[in-house]
matplotlib code that plots the C-alpha trace (Angstrom):
import matplotlib.pyplot as plt

x = [-32.8, -30.7, -32.2, -29.4, -31.0, -34.7, -35.1, -33.9, -34.1, -31.1, -31.4, -28.3, -27.5, -25.1, -23.5, -23.1, -23.5, -20.1, -18.6, -15.6, -13.5, -10.3, -10.9, -11.8, -14.7, -17.4, -15.8, -19.1, -20.2, -16.9, -17.4, -15.6, -15.2, -18.2, -20.5, -20.7, -18.9, -22.0, -24.0, -21.3, -21.6, -25.3, -25.1, -23.1, -26.0, -28.7, -26.4, -26.1, -28.6, -28.7, -29.8, -33.7, -33.6, -31.2, -31.4, -28.9, -28.2, -27.3, -28.2, -30.8, -28.1, -26.1, -29.5, -30.1, -26.8, -28.5, -30.8, -33.4, -33.8, -33.4, -34.0, -34.8, -36.5, -34.1, -34.9, -33.2, -33.0, -31.0, -27.7, -26.8, -23.9, -21.7, -21.5, -23.3, -26.3, -26.4, -26.5, -29.3, -31.2, -30.7, -31.9, -35.1, -35.8, -35.5, -38.5, -40.1, -39.5, -35.6, -33.7, -30.2, -28.5, -25.4, -23.8, -21.3, -19.4, -20.7, -17.1, -16.3, -17.5, -15.6, -17.1, -18.1, -21.6, -20.0, -18.1, -21.4, -23.0, -20.5, -20.5, -24.2, -24.0, -21.4, -23.5, -26.5, -24.3, -22.6, -24.9, -22.1, -19.6, -17.5, -15.4, -11.6, -8.3, -5.3, -2.2, 0.5, 2.9, 5.9, 4.8, 7.3, 6.9, 8.7, 10.0, 8.7, 11.3, 10.0, 13.0, 12.4, 12.0, 11.2, 8.9, 5.2, 3.9, 1.3, 0.0, -3.9, -3.9, -6.6, -7.6, -11.3, -13.5, -17.3, -19.8, -20.3, -23.5, -25.5, -28.6, -30.5, -31.5, -28.0, -26.7, -29.4, -28.4, -24.9, -25.5, -27.8, -25.1, -22.5, -25.0, -25.5, -21.6, -21.1, -18.6, -17.4, -17.0, -15.8, -17.5, -20.1, -17.5, -16.1, -19.8, -20.4, -17.1, -18.1, -21.0, -18.7, -20.1, -17.9, -17.7, -16.6, -14.1, -14.8, -11.7, -12.4, -11.7, -11.6, -10.3, -12.4, -10.6, -12.1, -12.2, -10.3, -7.9, -7.6, -4.9, -7.6, -9.9, -7.2, -6.4, -10.0, -10.3, -7.2, -8.6, -12.0, -10.5]
y = [58.8, 59.3, 58.9, 56.6, 53.8, 54.3, 51.3, 48.5, 48.1, 47.1, 45.9, 45.4, 42.7, 43.6, 40.6, 41.1, 37.7, 36.8, 36.1, 38.7, 36.0, 37.3, 40.6, 39.3, 41.8, 42.7, 44.9, 45.8, 47.5, 49.3, 53.1, 54.6, 58.4, 58.0, 55.9, 52.1, 50.5, 48.8, 51.9, 53.6, 50.7, 51.2, 54.9, 54.5, 52.4, 54.7, 57.5, 55.6, 56.8, 53.1, 51.4, 51.0, 48.8, 47.1, 43.8, 43.5, 39.9, 40.1, 39.1, 41.3, 42.9, 44.2, 45.6, 47.7, 49.3, 50.8, 53.1, 54.4, 57.4, 55.2, 57.2, 53.9, 50.5, 48.6, 45.2, 42.6, 38.8, 36.6, 34.9, 31.2, 29.0, 30.5, 33.2, 31.2, 30.5, 34.4, 35.6, 33.0, 34.4, 37.8, 36.9, 35.4, 38.7, 40.9, 42.6, 40.9, 43.9, 43.9, 42.4, 43.2, 42.5, 44.1, 41.8, 43.8, 42.9, 44.8, 45.1, 47.5, 50.9, 53.1, 52.2, 55.3, 55.8, 56.5, 53.3, 51.6, 53.3, 52.6, 48.8, 48.6, 50.4, 47.8, 44.9, 46.5, 46.3, 43.0, 41.1, 40.7, 43.0, 43.5, 46.3, 45.3, 47.0, 46.1, 44.5, 47.3, 45.7, 43.5, 39.8, 36.9, 33.2, 31.1, 27.9, 25.5, 26.8, 30.6, 31.6, 33.6, 31.6, 34.0, 36.8, 36.7, 38.8, 41.3, 41.9, 41.2, 40.4, 42.2, 42.2, 41.5, 43.8, 44.3, 45.4, 42.4, 43.0, 40.6, 40.0, 38.0, 35.2, 34.6, 34.6, 32.3, 30.0, 30.1, 29.3, 26.5, 25.0, 25.5, 23.8, 20.9, 20.4, 21.0, 23.6, 26.2, 29.6, 32.9, 35.4, 35.7, 36.0, 32.5, 31.2, 32.7, 31.3, 28.0, 28.0, 29.6, 33.1, 36.3, 38.9, 42.5, 44.3, 47.8, 49.6, 51.0, 55.0, 55.1, 53.3, 50.3, 48.4, 45.4, 45.8, 42.5, 43.6, 46.5, 48.1, 48.2, 50.2, 52.8, 53.1, 53.5, 56.2, 58.0, 57.9, 59.3, 62.2]
z = [-77.4, -80.5, -83.9, -84.8, -82.4, -83.3, -85.7, -83.2, -79.6, -77.3, -73.7, -71.5, -68.9, -66.1, -64.8, -61.1, -59.3, -58.6, -55.1, -55.3, -53.5, -55.0, -53.2, -49.9, -49.7, -52.2, -54.7, -56.4, -53.1, -52.7, -52.9, -56.1, -55.6, -53.2, -55.4, -55.2, -58.2, -59.4, -59.4, -61.5, -63.9, -64.2, -64.6, -67.8, -69.3, -68.2, -70.0, -73.1, -76.0, -77.4, -74.2, -73.6, -70.3, -68.0, -66.2, -63.3, -62.5, -58.7, -55.1, -53.3, -51.2, -54.2, -55.7, -52.5, -53.2, -56.5, -54.6, -57.2, -59.5, -62.6, -66.0, -67.7, -66.8, -64.6, -62.8, -60.9, -61.4, -59.4, -60.8, -61.4, -60.4, -63.2, -65.7, -68.4, -66.1, -64.8, -68.5, -69.2, -66.4, -67.8, -71.0, -69.9, -68.2, -71.3, -73.0, -75.8, -78.1, -77.8, -80.5, -79.4, -75.9, -74.5, -71.8, -69.6, -66.4, -63.4, -62.1, -65.3, -63.8, -66.0, -69.4, -71.2, -72.7, -76.0, -76.1, -75.4, -78.2, -80.5, -79.8, -80.1, -83.6, -84.7, -83.6, -85.6, -88.6, -88.0, -85.7, -82.9, -81.6, -78.5, -77.0, -77.0, -76.5, -78.8, -77.0, -77.0, -74.7, -75.6, -75.1, -74.3, -74.1, -71.3, -71.0, -68.2, -65.7, -66.0, -68.4, -71.6, -74.6, -77.3, -78.3, -79.5, -82.1, -80.7, -84.2, -84.5, -80.7, -78.5, -74.8, -74.6, -72.6, -72.2, -73.3, -75.8, -78.0, -79.9, -81.7, -78.9, -81.2, -82.2, -78.5, -77.4, -80.4, -79.3, -75.5, -76.4, -78.6, -75.7, -73.3, -75.5, -76.1, -72.2, -72.9, -70.3, -71.7, -70.0, -72.1, -74.7, -77.6, -76.9, -76.9, -80.5, -81.6, -80.5, -83.2, -85.9, -85.8, -86.4, -83.8, -84.9, -82.6, -81.5, -80.2, -76.7, -76.5, -73.1, -69.6, -69.1, -66.6, -64.7, -60.8, -59.6, -56.9, -54.3, -56.7, -59.7, -57.1, -56.5, -60.2, -61.1, -58.3, -59.7, -63.3, -62.1, -60.3]

ax = plt.figure().add_subplot(projection="3d")
ax.plot(x, y, z, "-o")
ax.set_aspect("equal")
plt.show()
């Protein structure tokens, strides 16, 4: 492990408990250049110097996809009814000596070890960091009938990605507050924002698309090749 990460320990939680209903089949089991999507995601974290262990939140059949040959400690916990519950299950399974956690979508198999390490380094400095991509496309607002109603400035706008990395105590505090307020959040950055915490954005340096449709699988395959 690189000397950069000796002083603090970061664990990873791969969230892979969803049903893949929009795909019509299990996207995490789909072969991507001959390797299941979920295993490709795991391999990126095994290759990242900053990550000491990985907890995969998934059902048993997806765990079986991973095979073995892990270069770091990897274990499974079952997921919950929603993302928040699944992340909470992963948090409960982390080693006691970990003080940072990287939460990542199992369906983002192209994440690079370098981007993971940069995100962890930013969290070590700022307590919370998230991989993100600047909005570069032209944005338009529509009226209620779907016609153009003006431009939207893309300045300071970002597409959120994962991993999202936090001090474990900070993320647990945020999720406790979200639960107490009965809020529903779609990612961990939203949970942090709900308690007024700031999250440093780290611009992704590599493609990091989320597999959501069959077209995404085809694009990911093309990028790998």
